[in-house]
Every structure is written in structure tokens, then in C-alpha cells.
Steps between C-alpha positions, in 0.01 A plus 500: 500500500800633684525864601790562260309365203190704580700821545692441176180435308335814639816705443538378142134575426537850645818559299333399171196714584721799583693464175178486294359797690811710439509410129135598463547818702802612300321440170201706616485837321364659818839452668607846387225673694598694808310485827557666833503368855469820694774722361710206375502461122497137379598472136585213266862478618396460864239240404769297321710511818201385707442209260868402508504504880183291503657228286822506705304458825299210359819336367660543845199331663535212257872476577442506874273195465813294430639583847196400706553193713223240535354435841573154637 
């Protein structure tokens, strides 16, 4: 298989996995719980932002796979 095809397959798999993860995480009733990292309060709104950023990064990685050139 060519490098492009492998990267696209991996990127697409990661994108689908990320979407399923986010859907499951957002439907979890425990999302509303607050936890602390040191003195930083992490609530449901911040978790939603983290999940959105996660999906955007994975989608960007999938998109970047279309710009990779094959080695000759």
C-alpha cells in the first residue's frame, strides 16, 4: 500500500473512533461532575471544549493526510 492510502485509512479510523468517543462521553451523566487539577476547576463546559478540540485535531490530522507526498 502507498503511504497516502495508509495514512488516510489510519486517519479515517481515528476520526470515526474520536466521533464515537465524543458521542459516548457527552451522553454520559457523569459529564456534569467537577474535578480539580491543582487549583484549576474543570467542569462540564470545559470538558465539552476539550472534546471539541480533540475532534478538530483528529479531523485536521485526517485532512493533512491528503497533502502527504509519496516517496519515489
